[in-house]
VEXDOTI-829499 format. One line per 4 residues: number of its first residue (from 1); their letters; for each residue x, y, z of C-alpha. Coordinates in Angstrom, 3 decimals. Each point is the difference from the previous one (the first is absolute). Example, Ala and Ser with C-alpha at 12.3 -4.5 7.8 and 13.67 -1.06 7.14 Angstrom:
2
1 = as = 12.300,-4.500,7.800 ~ 1.370,3.440,-0.660 .
END
This chain:
346
1 = mlag = 91.562,18.644,-50.530 ~ 2.797,-1.716,-1.125 ~ 1.761,-0.234,3.190 ~ 3.482,0.504,1.246 .
5 = ksqv = 1.199,1.123,-3.609 ~ 0.292,4.374,-0.401 ~ -0.791,-0.386,-3.681 ~ -2.563,-1.568,-1.881 .
9 = iwgi = -0.888,0.516,-3.893 ~ -3.644,-1.182,-0.374 ~ -1.519,-0.958,-3.428 ~ -3.304,2.128,-1.225 .
13 = plvg = -1.667,-1.684,-3.403 ~ -1.558,3.355,-1.865 ~ -2.812,0.631,-2.278 ~ 0.469,3.542,-1.077 .
17 = drva = 1.195,1.327,3.402 ~ -2.704,-1.713,2.366 ~ 0.898,-3.497,1.279 ~ -0.316,-3.021,-2.185 .
21 = prct = -3.833,-1.178,1.139 ~ 1.875,-3.236,-1.089 ~ 3.394,-0.930,0.801 ~ 0.379,-1.975,-2.922 .
25 = cada = -1.639,2.719,-1.569 ~ 2.590,3.175,-0.805 ~ 1.546,1.347,-2.258 ~ 3.268,1.578,2.380 .
29 = illv = 1.196,-0.928,3.606 ~ 0.777,3.315,1.932 ~ 2.632,-0.471,2.585 ~ 0.618,1.587,2.946 .
33 = svsr = 2.843,-0.039,2.436 ~ -0.681,0.260,3.728 ~ 2.825,0.891,2.334 ~ -0.728,0.333,2.983 .
37 = grva = -3.635,0.480,-0.126 ~ 0.015,2.897,-2.320 ~ -0.225,-0.530,-3.435 ~ 2.821,0.932,-1.574 .
41 = srvr = 0.319,-0.378,-3.385 ~ -2.624,-1.177,-2.843 ~ 0.789,-1.037,-4.133 ~ -3.060,-1.932,-1.994 .
45 = vtes = 0.703,-2.141,-2.580 ~ -1.942,-0.805,-3.284 ~ -0.334,-3.954,0.909 ~ -2.678,-1.711,-1.509 .
49 = irss = -1.573,-2.788,2.891 ~ -2.265,-2.419,-1.530 ~ 0.210,-3.096,2.352 ~ 1.406,-1.077,3.503 .
53 = lelv = 3.129,-1.597,-1.829 ~ 0.858,4.082,-1.823 ~ -0.761,1.365,3.378 ~ 2.078,-2.304,2.362 .
57 = gila = 2.864,0.779,-3.053 ~ -0.294,3.615,0.305 ~ 0.475,0.054,3.724 ~ 3.439,-2.214,0.430 .
61 = rhai = 1.247,1.955,-3.306 ~ -0.423,3.036,2.166 ~ 0.502,-1.786,3.557 ~ -3.484,1.463,1.190 .
65 = eglv = -0.359,-1.469,3.506 ~ -4.057,1.700,0.554 ~ -2.926,0.522,-2.148 ~ -2.565,2.252,0.229 .
69 = cggl = -3.473,-1.442,-2.686 ~ -3.068,0.034,-0.652 ~ -1.789,-3.575,-0.672 ~ 1.974,-3.151,1.021 .
73 = ggda = -1.233,-3.165,-2.523 ~ 1.287,-3.305,1.654 ~ 2.222,-0.839,-2.172 ~ 1.566,3.007,0.304 .
77 = real = -0.329,-0.422,4.031 ~ 1.787,-2.810,-0.131 ~ 2.933,0.873,-2.161 ~ 0.775,2.985,2.094 .
81 = qaqd = -0.060,-2.094,3.534 ~ 2.410,-1.651,-1.402 ~ 2.068,3.166,-0.245 ~ -0.245,0.600,3.423 .
85 = lqvi = -1.222,3.349,-0.508 ~ -1.614,2.218,1.990 ~ -3.128,1.608,-1.255 ~ -2.528,2.464,0.000 .
89 = dnva = -3.300,-0.829,-1.904 ~ -3.469,1.310,-1.092 ~ 1.612,3.699,-0.676 ~ -2.299,2.034,-1.686 .
93 = csad = 1.145,3.463,-0.540 ~ 2.449,1.851,-1.984 ~ 4.173,-0.187,0.170 ~ 0.428,3.284,1.808 .
97 = evia = -2.191,-1.047,2.702 ~ 1.718,-3.150,0.375 ~ 3.388,1.561,-0.461 ~ -1.332,2.511,3.020 .
101 = alda = -1.775,-2.948,1.722 ~ 3.750,-2.203,0.211 ~ 1.321,4.089,1.109 ~ -2.251,-0.295,2.752 .
105 = gvlc = 0.111,-3.344,1.404 ~ -3.210,-1.451,-0.396 ~ -0.515,-1.560,-2.884 ~ -2.073,-2.720,0.552 .
109 = pgfg = -2.141,-2.784,-1.883 ~ -3.335,1.644,-1.533 ~ 1.765,3.027,0.085 ~ -2.508,2.837,-2.250 .
113 = faah = -3.227,-1.525,-0.220 ~ -1.313,1.764,3.417 ~ 1.351,3.466,-2.648 ~ -2.891,-1.336,-2.108 .
117 = pata = -3.199,-0.608,2.315 ~ -3.228,-2.196,-1.131 ~ -2.826,3.171,-0.873 ~ -2.865,-0.819,-0.050 .
121 = vvre = -2.689,1.701,1.929 ~ -3.317,-1.220,2.050 ~ -2.731,1.885,-0.076 ~ -3.339,-1.174,1.264 .
125 = sanr = -1.380,-0.735,-3.420 ~ 1.360,-0.541,-3.836 ~ 3.363,2.009,1.121 ~ -1.509,2.969,-1.148 .
129 = sads = 2.726,2.865,0.054 ~ -0.055,3.157,-1.393 ~ 3.182,1.839,1.245 ~ 2.090,0.554,-3.635 .
133 = ggtt = -3.330,1.555,-1.963 ~ -1.116,-3.768,-0.789 ~ -1.203,-3.215,0.800 ~ 2.103,-2.558,1.521 .
137 = idcl = -1.600,-3.592,0.498 ~ 1.194,-3.100,2.050 ~ -1.895,-2.706,-0.032 ~ 1.942,-2.279,1.401 .
141 = actd = 0.460,2.038,3.090 ~ -3.989,0.436,-0.229 ~ -1.779,-1.045,3.705 ~ -3.344,0.294,-0.326 .
145 = ricl = -0.751,-1.005,-3.876 ~ -3.780,1.331,-0.249 ~ 0.617,-0.021,-3.192 ~ -0.643,-3.804,0.313 .
149 = sgld = -3.640,0.461,0.972 ~ -0.168,2.142,-2.953 ~ 0.372,3.231,1.823 ~ 2.032,2.793,-1.401 .
153 = clsg = 3.150,0.543,1.617 ~ 0.751,2.816,-2.443 ~ -2.052,2.488,1.188 ~ 1.469,3.219,0.729 .
157 = tagp = 3.363,-0.690,-2.061 ~ 0.309,2.075,-3.292 ~ -2.584,-0.665,-2.701 ~ -2.140,-0.626,-2.391 .
161 = fpsp = 1.282,-3.601,-0.865 ~ -0.688,-1.389,-3.268 ~ -3.340,-2.099,-0.186 ~ 0.305,-3.068,-2.593 .
165 = gvde = -1.487,0.720,-3.699 ~ -2.016,-2.809,-2.279 ~ 3.352,-1.912,-0.612 ~ 1.499,0.052,3.017 .
169 = grwl = -3.602,-0.972,1.509 ~ 0.341,-3.161,-2.134 ~ 2.839,-0.411,0.596 ~ -0.696,0.090,3.943 .
173 = eaat = -3.008,-1.736,-0.877 ~ 1.866,-3.056,-1.707 ~ 2.498,-0.025,2.979 ~ -1.981,-0.450,2.849 .
177 = dvar = -2.178,-2.499,-1.887 ~ 3.347,-2.929,-0.071 ~ 0.535,1.717,3.609 ~ -2.728,-1.553,1.428 .
181 = eder = 0.496,-3.312,-1.520 ~ -0.389,-1.790,3.278 ~ 1.276,-3.755,-0.048 ~ 3.441,1.700,-0.808 .
185 = rlcr = 0.389,-2.356,-2.788 ~ 1.136,2.472,-2.445 ~ 4.011,0.206,-0.634 ~ 1.308,3.161,-1.584 .
189 = vaev = 0.399,-1.034,-3.249 ~ -3.807,-1.104,0.260 ~ -0.933,3.090,1.241 ~ 1.310,1.899,-2.659 .
193 = vyfc = -2.252,-1.962,-2.774 ~ -3.063,0.407,1.772 ~ 0.782,4.060,0.696 ~ 0.926,-0.039,-3.760 .
197 = lemr = -3.841,-1.899,-0.593 ~ -1.638,2.678,1.477 ~ 1.417,1.915,-1.189 ~ -1.173,-1.027,-3.012 .
201 = frrv = 4.193,0.380,-2.040 ~ 0.485,-1.394,-3.396 ~ 4.198,1.045,0.271 ~ 2.183,-0.114,3.078 .
205 = glaf = 3.612,0.630,-0.779 ~ 2.746,-2.016,1.898 ~ 3.058,2.199,1.024 ~ 2.047,-2.983,1.096 .
209 = cael = 4.258,-0.067,0.887 ~ 2.254,-2.308,-2.655 ~ 1.004,-1.959,3.117 ~ -3.436,-1.302,0.675 .
213 = lepc = -1.094,-1.576,-3.252 ~ -1.397,-3.232,0.646 ~ -1.835,0.789,3.400 ~ -1.272,3.553,-2.584 .
217 = rtla = -0.886,-2.421,-3.069 ~ -1.857,-2.238,2.222 ~ -1.808,2.932,1.292 ~ -0.866,0.940,-3.389 .
221 = gvls = -1.355,-3.435,-0.888 ~ -2.697,0.678,3.332 ~ -0.971,3.461,-1.207 ~ -0.444,-0.869,-3.575 .
225 = rffd = -2.584,-2.359,0.447 ~ -1.958,3.085,1.131 ~ 1.669,3.161,-1.757 ~ 2.136,1.301,-2.988 .
229 = vvpv = 3.348,-0.248,1.624 ~ 2.698,2.013,-1.145 ~ 3.635,-0.607,1.894 ~ 2.447,2.307,-0.642 .
233 = cckv = 3.693,-0.899,1.793 ~ 2.234,2.638,1.340 ~ 2.894,-0.301,-2.516 ~ -2.651,0.642,-2.509 .
237 = ggep = 2.116,2.368,-2.929 ~ 3.120,-1.474,1.010 ~ 1.394,3.017,1.140 ~ 4.149,-0.898,0.743 .
241 = addg = 2.158,0.622,3.137 ~ 1.910,3.038,0.104 ~ 2.090,-1.398,2.787 ~ 0.250,-3.958,-1.282 .
245 = aglp = -2.424,-0.925,3.120 ~ -2.104,-1.515,-2.135 ~ -3.299,1.190,-1.801 ~ -1.920,2.922,1.645 .
249 = cnpl = -3.283,-0.034,1.189 ~ -2.025,1.961,-2.406 ~ -3.802,0.748,1.939 ~ -0.915,3.013,-2.213 .
253 = rqaq = 0.459,-1.903,-2.789 ~ -1.900,-2.977,1.875 ~ -3.149,2.438,0.562 ~ 0.132,1.145,-3.225 .
257 = vlnd = -1.268,-3.111,-1.427 ~ -2.084,-1.043,2.229 ~ -1.698,3.835,-1.117 ~ -0.047,-0.836,-3.446 .
261 = akte = -1.694,-3.049,0.750 ~ -2.763,2.000,1.895 ~ -0.262,-2.568,3.136 ~ -2.391,1.231,2.416 .
265 = invv = 2.125,-1.442,3.153 ~ 3.581,-1.077,-0.144 ~ 1.222,-2.314,2.403 ~ 3.394,-0.031,1.445 .
269 = aglc = 2.755,-2.823,0.499 ~ 3.332,0.133,1.562 ~ 1.280,3.465,-1.332 ~ 2.939,1.188,1.750 .
273 = igad = -0.974,2.802,2.673 ~ 0.136,3.124,-1.356 ~ -0.353,-1.523,-4.012 ~ -3.245,-0.548,1.637 .
277 = cvfn = -0.859,3.723,1.210 ~ 0.993,1.054,-3.383 ~ -2.632,-1.954,-1.626 ~ -2.372,0.532,2.255 .
281 = rasa = 0.124,3.929,-0.654 ~ 0.265,-0.737,-4.040 ~ -2.522,-2.899,-0.185 ~ -3.522,1.708,-1.534 .
285 = apvt = -1.913,-3.100,1.711 ~ -0.345,-0.811,3.609 ~ 2.879,-1.799,1.632 ~ -0.507,-2.270,2.654 .
289 = tllv = 2.883,-2.238,1.254 ~ 0.155,-4.416,0.356 ~ 3.103,-1.172,0.550 ~ 3.115,2.256,1.655 .
293 = kdks = 3.629,-0.986,-0.983 ~ 1.609,-1.228,3.004 ~ 3.524,-1.914,-0.810 ~ 0.036,-1.132,3.916 .
297 = lahn = -3.559,-0.946,0.478 ~ -0.910,-1.878,-3.265 ~ -2.030,2.874,-0.858 ~ -1.599,0.368,3.424 .
301 = piga = 0.925,3.358,1.677 ~ -2.526,0.006,2.902 ~ 2.116,-3.082,1.325 ~ 2.288,2.418,1.464 .
305 = lyse = -2.187,1.864,1.619 ~ -0.366,-3.179,2.100 ~ 3.288,-1.025,0.770 ~ 2.592,1.490,2.425 .
309 = ryln = 3.406,-0.981,-1.856 ~ -1.578,1.463,-3.251 ~ -1.046,3.713,1.649 ~ 3.427,0.245,1.888 .
313 = dsvh = 1.488,-0.418,-3.451 ~ -1.665,1.793,-1.570 ~ 1.058,3.473,1.826 ~ 3.256,-0.967,-0.229 .
317 = svpa = 0.359,-0.505,-3.487 ~ -0.163,3.151,-2.074 ~ 2.459,-0.392,-2.934 ~ 2.060,2.699,-2.417 .
321 = grhg = -2.123,0.896,-2.498 ~ 1.794,-0.394,-3.290 ~ 1.999,3.714,0.339 ~ 1.404,-1.680,3.435 .
325 = vgqt = -2.394,2.582,1.535 ~ -2.328,-1.814,2.973 ~ -2.750,1.353,2.186 ~ 0.246,3.428,1.697 .
329 = apar = -1.321,-0.887,3.222 ~ -0.069,-3.217,1.890 ~ -2.860,-1.939,0.924 ~ -0.709,-1.015,3.323 .
333 = pwha = 0.685,-3.084,1.797 ~ -2.409,-2.474,-0.441 ~ -1.514,-1.408,3.656 ~ -1.979,-3.670,0.054 .
337 = ehag = -2.364,1.863,2.838 ~ -1.150,2.378,-3.642 ~ -0.776,-3.381,-1.266 ~ -2.592,-1.285,2.434 .
341 = hked = 1.575,-3.687,-0.022 ~ 3.518,-1.630,0.469 ~ 1.068,-2.184,-2.527 ~ 2.291,-3.281,0.614 .
345 = ps = 3.221,1.096,-1.103 ~ 1.054,-3.683,-1.896 .
END
């Protein structure tokens, strides 16, 4: 730990009272002075950190010689290496836990994750557990997968389980017909068309994001060849912003407009996460999601699950919210073996 120095000032970027999941996204920095291996003092300084340049400036301004942080992006890592600082990264715990570890001389990269082990429970069939009075299912950890053979993997669990009614039965039959298309030539847009035709829908709602205006214009053109389409933008009604951050989305009004139009199904295209949840709950008609907004991956979020780089970035990129509040519990580290493949780091 910075061998040869009797006193060292460590900097710890924080979100709330925890180590910031990403060192370039913090609302304060904790200065901890360690003298002869023991913590001598601590001072919290309110400093907004939003870039590697700001981070380096703060470290220099406070004569910080060591950095304790969560995730490090490529730019931040290069900037810190140029400053010849000691860095202990991938730390996920509270500020008090860091101080205790510094005082005990046990702080190391990855510190804090061991306190949050994976909780997957491996069980013989359908991973059933009723210890807490309810039923917990973990199908990913299931070893026999008897449901894939048509056998009941839920026998012995709390029931009874609901059976589909007449309406649900019609929906599931139509879904099965589309899914059984053998040649696998139908893209998702075509599946929406075929499904709605089989359900004999006449009026289809399109709840879309203003940022996806052009692709949704094309989508509406396709759907309108078969149905009456009611396209409604997320900014409908023009509600003014109260914080100068731009016009807010209004999923409740969006759903109300489609409810008033008596649509039989609503197609979601690119609504922001959270706004889509509000819309889905408020929609009188059933909802299917066609397009998911992903600004980094050209609206193809599944791409992140096939990229080790994006997976590593995802568990270290939780930013502070509007009020400076980040996540309350750290994400567990991503290890390449979880992905079942290796990716070219380039």
